[in-house]
C-alpha positions as CSV (number, residue, x, y, z in Angstrom):
1,M,54.3,54.7,105.2
2,T,54.1,55.8,108.9
3,T,56.4,58.2,110.7
4,G,58.5,56.6,113.2
5,N,57.7,52.9,112.0
6,I,60.2,51.0,110.0
7,V,59.7,51.3,106.2
8,Y,60.0,48.5,103.7
9,K,60.4,48.1,99.7
10,E,59.3,51.0,97.6
11,N,58.8,53.3,101.3
12,Y,62.3,53.0,101.9
13,F,64.2,55.6,100.7
14,P,67.6,54.8,99.7
15,R,70.9,56.0,101.5
16,P,73.6,54.0,99.1
17,K,76.8,56.0,100.8
18,D,75.6,54.4,104.3
19,E,74.4,50.9,102.6
20,N,77.7,51.2,100.2
21,K,79.8,51.6,103.5
22,I,78.2,48.7,105.5
23,W,78.8,46.2,102.4
24,R,82.3,47.2,102.0
25,K,82.9,46.3,105.7
26,I,81.2,42.9,105.3
27,E,82.9,42.2,102.4
28,G,86.0,42.7,104.4
29,G,85.1,40.0,106.8
30,N,84.1,42.2,109.6
31,H,81.2,41.7,112.2
32,L,79.5,45.1,112.7
33,L,78.1,47.3,115.3
34,L,75.8,49.8,113.8
35,L,76.1,53.1,115.6
36,A,73.4,55.7,115.3
37,P,71.0,58.1,117.3
38,R,67.3,56.4,117.4
39,R,65.0,57.3,114.9
40,V,67.6,57.7,112.1
41,G,66.5,54.7,110.2
42,K,68.6,51.9,111.5
43,S,66.1,49.0,111.3
44,S,64.6,50.4,107.9
45,M,68.0,50.1,106.4
46,I,69.0,46.6,107.9
47,Q,65.4,45.5,106.1
48,F,66.7,47.0,102.8
49,L,69.6,45.3,103.0
50,K,67.9,42.0,103.6
51,D,65.6,42.9,100.6
52,H,68.5,43.7,98.2
53,P,71.7,41.1,99.5
54,R,74.6,41.2,97.2
55,D,75.8,38.5,95.6
56,G,76.8,35.6,97.9
57,Y,75.0,36.8,100.7
58,T,71.9,36.3,102.3
59,V,70.6,38.5,105.6
60,I,68.3,37.3,108.2
61,Y,66.6,39.8,110.5
62,S,66.4,38.8,114.0
63,Y,64.6,41.3,116.6
64,V,65.6,40.4,120.0
65,Q,64.6,42.9,122.3
66,A,62.2,40.5,124.7
67,C,65.1,38.4,125.5
68,D,66.0,38.5,128.8
69,S,68.9,35.8,128.9
70,E,71.3,34.4,126.9
71,Q,69.4,31.1,126.2
72,K,66.4,33.0,124.8
73,F,68.5,35.1,122.8
74,Y,70.2,32.0,121.1
75,E,66.4,30.5,121.0
76,K,65.6,33.7,119.0
77,L,68.1,33.5,116.5
78,L,67.4,30.0,115.7
79,L,63.6,30.5,115.5
80,D,64.0,33.6,113.5
81,I,66.2,31.5,111.0
82,N,63.7,28.7,111.0
83,Q,61.2,31.4,109.8
84,S,63.1,33.4,107.7
85,E,62.7,33.5,103.8
86,F,66.3,32.0,103.1
87,I,65.4,28.7,104.8
88,N,62.0,28.6,102.8
89,Q,63.9,29.1,99.4
90,D,66.8,26.9,100.0
91,R,65.9,23.5,100.2
92,L,69.4,22.0,101.3
93,F,69.9,24.8,103.8
94,N,66.1,24.0,105.1
95,R,66.8,20.0,105.3
96,Q,70.2,20.7,106.9
97,F,69.1,22.8,109.5
98,R,66.5,21.0,110.4
99,D,68.3,17.8,110.8
100,S,71.0,19.2,112.8
101,L,68.4,20.9,115.4
102,G,66.9,17.3,115.5
103,K,70.3,15.6,116.9
104,L,70.0,18.2,119.9
105,A,69.8,17.6,123.8
106,V,68.7,21.2,124.1
107,N,66.1,22.7,126.7
108,F,63.9,24.9,124.0
109,S,61.1,26.7,125.5
110,F,59.2,26.8,122.1
111,E,58.6,24.2,119.3
112,F,60.0,25.0,115.9
113,V,57.6,25.2,112.9
114,G,58.1,21.9,111.0
115,V,61.1,20.8,113.3
116,K,60.6,17.9,115.8
117,I,63.1,18.0,118.6
118,A,63.9,14.2,119.3
119,T,66.0,14.0,122.5
120,D,67.8,11.0,124.0
121,I,65.6,10.4,127.2
122,K,68.7,9.0,128.4
123,K,70.6,12.2,128.5
124,Q,70.3,15.4,130.5
125,P,69.2,18.0,128.2
126,V,72.1,21.0,128.2
127,P,71.4,24.7,127.8
128,L,71.6,26.3,124.6
129,T,74.9,28.4,123.7
130,Q,76.9,30.0,121.3
131,K,78.7,26.6,120.9
132,T,74.9,25.1,119.6
133,I,74.4,27.8,117.1
134,R,78.0,27.4,115.8
135,Q,77.4,23.9,115.4
136,V,73.7,24.1,114.0
137,L,74.9,27.0,111.5
138,L,78.1,25.5,110.1
139,E,76.4,21.7,109.6
140,A,73.3,23.4,107.6
141,L,75.8,25.5,105.6
142,K,77.6,22.2,104.1
143,G,77.6,22.6,100.6
144,R,76.2,25.8,100.5
145,D,78.4,28.7,98.7
146,I,76.5,31.3,100.6
147,K,77.1,33.7,103.5
148,I,74.7,34.4,106.2
149,I,74.5,37.7,107.5
150,L,72.8,38.0,111.0
151,A,71.0,41.3,111.4
152,V,70.4,41.5,115.1
153,D,68.3,44.5,116.3
154,E,67.9,45.8,119.9
155,F,70.8,43.6,120.8
156,P,72.1,46.0,123.5
157,D,68.6,45.9,125.4
158,V,69.5,42.3,125.8
159,L,72.5,43.1,127.5
160,L,71.1,45.6,129.4
161,T,68.1,43.3,130.8
162,I,70.6,40.6,131.7
163,Y,72.6,43.0,133.7
164,E,69.7,44.4,135.4
165,Q,68.1,40.8,136.1
166,A,71.6,38.9,136.6
167,G,74.1,41.0,137.4
168,V,77.6,42.1,135.5
169,G,78.6,38.4,135.9
170,A,75.9,37.1,133.7
171,A,76.3,40.3,131.2
172,K,80.0,39.6,131.2
173,A,79.4,35.8,130.1
174,F,76.6,36.8,127.3
175,L,79.2,38.9,125.7
176,A,82.2,36.7,126.1
177,S,80.2,34.1,124.1
178,I,79.3,36.6,121.1
179,R,83.3,37.3,121.2
180,E,84.1,33.6,120.9
181,L,81.8,33.6,117.9
182,C,83.2,36.4,116.2
183,Q,86.7,35.4,116.7
184,D,86.0,32.0,115.5
185,I,87.6,31.9,111.9
186,E,85.6,29.1,110.8
187,F,82.4,30.5,112.0
188,S,83.0,33.7,110.7
189,R,83.9,32.1,107.1
190,H,80.3,31.7,107.0
191,I,78.2,33.9,109.2
192,Q,78.6,37.5,110.1
193,F,76.7,39.7,112.6
194,I,75.7,43.3,112.2
195,F,74.5,44.2,115.8
196,T,72.2,47.6,116.3
197,G,69.7,48.8,118.6
198,S,68.2,52.0,120.1
199,I,70.8,52.5,123.0
200,G,74.5,52.2,122.4
201,L,76.1,49.1,122.9
202,D,79.6,50.6,123.4
203,T,78.2,53.1,125.9
204,L,76.7,50.3,127.8
205,A,79.9,48.5,127.9
206,K,81.9,51.1,129.2
207,K,79.4,51.4,131.9
208,L,80.1,47.8,132.7
209,S,83.6,47.7,132.3
210,L,83.1,45.6,129.2
211,S,85.0,47.5,126.6
212,N,87.0,44.7,126.0
213,L,84.5,42.3,124.9
214,I,83.0,44.2,122.1
215,N,86.3,45.5,120.5
216,M,85.7,42.9,118.1
217,L,83.4,44.2,116.2
218,T,83.7,47.2,113.5
219,E,81.6,50.5,114.1
220,V,79.7,51.8,111.5
221,G,77.3,54.8,111.5
222,I,74.4,56.4,109.3
223,S,74.8,60.1,108.1
224,P,72.2,62.6,108.2
225,L,70.8,63.4,104.5
226,T,72.7,66.1,102.7
227,D,70.6,69.0,101.9
228,E,70.5,67.8,98.4
229,E,69.0,64.5,99.6
230,A,66.7,65.9,101.9
231,Y,65.0,67.9,99.1
232,N,64.4,64.3,97.3
233,F,63.5,63.0,100.2
234,I,60.5,65.4,100.8
235,D,59.5,64.8,97.5
236,F,59.8,61.3,98.0
237,Y,57.5,61.2,100.8
238,L,55.0,63.5,99.8
239,K,54.7,61.4,96.5
240,N,54.2,58.4,99.0
241,Q,51.4,60.3,100.6
242,R,49.4,60.8,97.2
243,I,50.8,64.2,96.9
244,S,52.3,64.9,93.3
245,V,53.4,68.4,93.7
246,Q,57.1,69.4,94.1
247,L,57.6,72.1,96.5
248,P,59.5,74.8,95.7
249,T,63.8,74.8,96.8
250,S,62.7,77.7,99.2
251,I,60.2,76.1,100.7
252,K,62.0,72.7,101.3
253,Q,65.1,74.8,102.8
254,L,62.8,76.8,105.3
255,M,61.6,73.3,106.4
256,I,65.2,71.9,106.6
257,D,66.5,74.9,108.5
258,Q,63.7,74.8,111.0
259,I,64.5,71.2,111.5
260,G,68.1,71.4,111.9
261,W,69.0,67.7,111.4
262,N,68.3,66.0,108.1
263,M,66.8,62.6,109.4
264,P,64.1,60.9,107.5
265,Y,62.1,60.8,110.8
266,Y,61.9,64.4,111.4
267,L,61.4,65.7,107.8
268,S,58.4,63.2,107.8
269,L,57.3,64.2,110.7
270,V,57.0,67.8,109.2
271,C,55.6,66.6,106.0
272,D,53.0,64.9,107.7
273,Q,51.9,68.0,109.8
274,M,51.6,69.8,106.4
275,I,49.2,67.3,105.2
276,D,47.2,67.1,108.3
277,D,46.5,70.8,108.1
278,D,45.1,70.5,104.7
279,I,47.5,72.9,102.9
280,D,47.2,73.7,99.3
281,F,50.5,72.6,98.1
282,N,50.3,74.2,94.9
283,R,50.0,77.5,96.8
284,I,51.9,76.9,99.7
285,D,53.7,79.7,101.4
286,N,56.6,80.3,104.2
287,Q,54.1,81.1,106.8
288,Q,52.0,77.9,106.4
289,V,55.0,76.2,106.7
290,L,56.1,77.8,109.9
291,D,52.4,77.3,111.2
292,S,52.5,73.7,110.8
293,I,55.8,73.5,112.3
294,N,54.2,75.1,115.1
295,R,51.3,72.9,115.4
296,L,53.5,70.2,116.2
297,F,54.1,71.6,120.0
298,A,50.3,71.8,120.2
299,Q,49.4,69.7,123.4
300,E,47.5,67.4,121.6
301,N,50.7,66.4,119.6
302,T,52.9,66.1,122.6
303,T,52.8,62.4,121.8
304,K,54.6,62.5,118.9
305,F,57.8,63.4,120.9
306,S,56.9,61.9,124.3
307,H,58.8,58.8,123.5
308,W,62.0,61.1,124.1
309,R,61.1,61.2,127.8
310,E,60.0,58.0,128.3
311,R,63.5,56.5,126.8
312,L,65.1,58.3,130.0
313,N,63.5,55.5,132.0
314,R,66.4,53.0,131.2
315,L,68.6,55.0,133.0
316,E,69.2,54.2,136.7
317,P,67.1,56.7,139.1
318,L,70.0,59.2,140.0
319,E,70.9,59.0,136.4
320,K,67.8,60.0,134.8
321,Q,67.4,62.8,137.4
322,F,70.8,63.9,136.6
323,A,69.7,63.7,132.6
324,L,66.5,65.7,133.1
325,K,68.6,68.4,134.6
326,L,71.2,68.3,132.1
327,L,68.6,68.2,129.0
328,Q,66.6,71.1,130.6
329,L,69.9,73.3,131.0
330,V,70.7,72.5,127.6
331,S,67.1,73.7,126.4
332,Q,67.5,76.7,128.1
333,Q,70.7,77.9,126.0
334,E,70.4,80.3,122.9
335,Q,72.9,78.3,121.4
336,T,75.0,75.6,123.1
337,L,76.1,74.5,126.5
338,S,79.7,74.4,127.5
339,H,81.2,71.2,128.3
340,A,82.5,72.6,131.6
341,E,79.0,73.8,132.5
342,A,77.4,70.4,131.8
343,F,80.2,68.8,134.0
344,N,79.9,71.3,136.8
345,L,76.4,70.1,137.1
346,S,76.9,66.6,137.6
347,Q,79.5,67.6,140.7
348,H,76.3,68.9,142.5
349,A,76.0,66.7,145.8
350,D,72.7,64.8,144.8
351,F,75.2,63.7,141.6
352,R,78.9,63.7,142.4
353,D,79.6,60.4,144.0
354,S,76.6,58.2,142.2
355,V,76.4,59.4,138.6
356,S,79.2,58.7,136.0
357,F,79.0,61.9,133.7
358,N,80.7,60.3,130.9
359,Y,78.2,57.5,130.7
360,V,75.1,60.0,131.0
361,I,76.5,62.3,128.1
362,N,77.6,59.6,126.1
363,A,74.3,57.8,126.3
364,L,72.1,61.3,125.6
365,Q,74.7,61.3,122.4
366,T,74.0,58.0,121.3
367,E,70.5,57.9,121.9
368,G,70.0,61.1,119.8
369,Y,69.1,63.7,122.3
370,L,72.0,65.6,122.2
371,F,75.1,66.5,119.7
372,Q,78.8,67.5,120.5
373,E,80.4,70.2,118.7
374,F,83.8,71.6,119.0
375,I,83.9,75.5,118.7
376,E,87.3,77.5,118.9
377,N,88.6,74.2,120.6
378,S,85.8,74.1,123.0
379,S,83.4,71.0,123.4
380,R,79.6,72.2,123.4
381,Y,76.3,70.4,123.5
382,R,73.2,71.3,121.8
383,F,70.0,69.5,120.9
384,T,70.1,67.2,117.9
385,S,67.3,69.3,116.1
386,P,65.9,72.5,117.1
387,L,62.2,70.5,117.0
388,L,63.3,68.3,119.9
389,K,64.7,71.3,121.8
390,R,61.3,73.3,121.2
391,W,59.7,70.3,122.4
392,W,61.8,70.1,125.6
393,Q,61.4,73.5,126.6
394,R,57.8,73.3,126.9
395,Y,57.4,69.8,128.1
396,G,60.5,68.2,128.9
397,N,60.1,68.5,132.4
């Protein structure tokens, strides 16, 4: 088990409340938009759903971050279906899927393993589109009483890349093609999507004024662990690291209080540091825990948090500059920063006419930097975790 990476099988810590919520929405016939900040375990949960599908369903995972066009996106979906465990296990689907592909006159930029694409040389090959995906999958599923869930990871990155390289018109056409599939009754009877990613699709769509093209998706989220679940996670994680000692509840509560946000990534980060410090877990005390947490912010450990700064490179230059100043301002607060103070910063001459306050603040919340809370009817912002706040105070700028 490696902190921050996708975890599989016995290394996955079950989260039944969120898993059951996703299945309820799926069984209700919905296409899903899985909304949650980064580093909360979205991809790991998708892998768990794939490995433990409910009766009548199969989940096929597709990581699409590198796709830079609509054509490449649909190619990647077909490639991942062709290389999935399901196609290797289901002979009828395998044969019909590959037979259907072989009938197409399309421009493939790769060759499918085990598939010979025979195009009619008298016909001009046509681009791969959502209509092709529909045709191939529906033909492949004939005679099969099973529903495919296409779990598409890092989907918003594809939209962002298309927008940056080809403009808002191309981004709009791409989302419109997805909407067409999701609203196709016959297609949705047999195939459903779960879209997820490390940037918020809803936030990006709002920025591009394309929200109407994703309103057919049902939003679901991932909840932080309860304190009791966090206690269990700490035991689970340490056991997977070959440490059989169960920590006292008081020690686990101290860890939770210091972390401030019960997400597996942060909990495992602290556990790893304690292991690296060669703590005797049979004799652990509060000060040892605090010392290990403090060492997370030593210079040699800065890479454990530096990806948070690097993620801001996705913003446009002035948006990034505003985000950095806003995060620095929040880090300087003893408690929280008011909405009014945050908005006032956006009215600085450098940002007022060039930066959308709502877009940047929504992006920082969606990506897991900031959390919005309401205190006495006042909207206020704080870092999602005191750990991230402490790192930002030292290294954020």
